[in-house]
C-alpha positions as CSV (number, residue, x, y, z in Angstrom):
1,M,-22.2,3.4,-2.7
2,T,-24.0,0.3,-3.7
3,T,-22.7,-3.0,-2.3
4,S,-24.8,-5.2,-4.5
5,T,-22.4,-5.9,-7.1
6,L,-19.3,-4.8,-4.8
7,Q,-17.1,-7.6,-3.4
8,L,-15.1,-7.1,-0.1
9,R,-11.5,-7.7,-1.6
10,A,-8.0,-7.6,-0.3
11,L,-5.4,-6.0,-1.6
12,R,-1.4,-6.3,-1.2
13,G,1.4,-4.0,-2.3
14,A,5.0,-3.1,-1.5
15,T,7.7,-0.6,-2.5
16,T,11.3,0.6,-1.1
17,A,12.3,3.8,0.3
18,T,15.7,5.0,-1.1
19,A,16.5,6.2,2.3
20,N,15.6,6.4,6.0
21,T,14.3,10.1,5.7
22,A,10.9,11.4,6.3
23,A,11.3,12.7,2.5
24,A,12.0,9.5,0.6
25,I,9.4,7.4,2.9
26,T,6.9,10.0,2.0
27,E,7.8,9.9,-1.9
28,A,7.5,6.0,-1.5
29,V,4.4,6.0,0.3
30,Q,2.8,8.2,-2.2
31,E,3.6,6.5,-5.0
32,L,2.5,3.1,-3.9
33,V,-0.7,4.4,-2.6
34,A,-1.4,6.2,-5.9
35,A,-0.6,3.2,-7.8
36,L,-3.2,1.1,-5.6
37,V,-6.0,3.7,-5.9
38,Q,-5.4,4.1,-9.7
39,R,-4.9,0.6,-10.9
40,N,-7.8,-0.5,-8.7
41,G,-10.0,2.2,-9.7
42,L,-10.8,3.2,-5.9
43,E,-12.4,6.3,-4.1
44,G,-12.2,7.1,-0.4
45,D,-15.2,5.4,0.3
46,H,-14.5,2.1,-1.2
47,L,-11.2,1.8,1.1
48,L,-12.1,0.2,4.6
49,S,-8.6,-0.2,6.1
50,V,-5.0,-0.1,4.9
51,T,-2.1,-1.7,7.2
52,F,1.2,-0.7,6.1
53,S,4.4,-2.7,7.5
54,V,7.9,-1.4,7.3
55,T,11.3,-3.2,7.7
56,P,13.4,-2.0,10.9
57,D,15.6,0.0,9.2
58,L,12.5,2.6,8.4
59,D,11.6,4.7,11.3
60,A,11.9,8.2,10.4
61,C,8.4,8.5,9.9
62,F,4.7,6.6,9.9
63,P,3.3,5.4,6.3
64,A,0.0,5.9,7.7
65,A,0.5,9.5,8.8
66,I,1.2,10.1,5.0
67,A,-1.6,8.3,3.6
68,R,-3.8,10.0,5.7
69,R,-3.5,13.2,3.7
70,Q,-5.2,11.5,0.7
71,P,-8.4,13.2,-0.3
72,G,-11.7,11.1,0.9
73,W,-9.6,8.6,3.5
74,D,-10.6,10.7,6.5
75,G,-13.2,7.4,7.2
76,V,-10.4,5.0,6.3
77,A,-8.8,3.0,9.4
78,L,-4.8,3.0,8.9
79,L,-2.4,1.1,11.0
80,D,1.1,0.9,10.8
81,C,3.5,-2.1,12.1
82,Q,7.1,-3.6,11.9
83,Q,7.6,-6.1,9.8
84,M,9.3,-9.5,11.4
85,V,12.6,-9.4,11.0
86,V,14.1,-12.3,8.5
87,A,17.6,-12.8,7.4
88,G,18.1,-11.8,3.7
89,D,14.9,-9.6,3.8
90,L,14.7,-6.6,1.5
91,P,16.0,-3.4,3.1
92,R,13.6,-0.3,3.3
93,C,10.6,-1.9,2.6
94,I,7.3,-0.7,2.9
95,R,4.3,-3.2,2.4
96,L,0.5,-2.6,2.7
97,L,-2.7,-4.8,3.0
98,A,-5.7,-2.8,2.0
99,H,-9.3,-4.1,2.5
100,A,-11.4,-2.8,-0.2
101,W,-14.9,-2.7,-2.2
102,L,-14.4,-3.6,-5.5
103,D,-16.7,-4.6,-8.6
104,G,-17.2,-8.4,-8.6
105,T,-16.1,-8.5,-12.3
106,Q,-13.0,-6.5,-11.5
107,P,-9.4,-8.1,-11.3
108,A,-7.5,-6.9,-8.3
109,V,-4.1,-5.4,-8.9
110,H,-1.7,-5.8,-6.4
111,P,1.1,-2.9,-7.1
112,Y,4.7,-3.8,-6.2
113,L,6.7,-1.3,-7.1
114,R,10.6,-0.2,-7.1
115,E,13.0,-2.9,-5.7
116,A,9.8,-4.7,-4.0
117,A,9.1,-5.9,-7.5
118,R,11.5,-8.9,-6.6
119,L,9.3,-10.0,-4.0
120,R,6.2,-10.8,-6.3
121,P,7.5,-10.7,-10.0
122,D,4.0,-12.1,-11.0
123,R,2.7,-9.0,-9.7
124,A,5.2,-6.6,-10.3
125,A,3.5,-3.2,-11.7
126,P,4.8,-1.9,-15.1
127,G,6.8,1.0,-15.6
């Protein structure tokens, strides 16, 4: 990877799980990670770190453990934490903050999927 034309960027994203089950969380995390990677043209060596936060109603599994299965993500620092509790927050929400090397001319795409599109309608991913 040549860093002369690359810039370190922070990428955000969020989605929701349909239930507090390992299967539902896995499906949501895989979809969110795929959207992040595809829409930003990322490869494993472009990603430095990804922090996942989940609302307290999701405790069936660790999102980072799901993301760790991604091909090429062996060197990506992954972390899970619980989102702070705020009255009226979106239930079953999974958020991420990723740090990645992107081409300096490339706009960052922040995927907000499923019900999480309500959080940032200006950044909601199509379809």
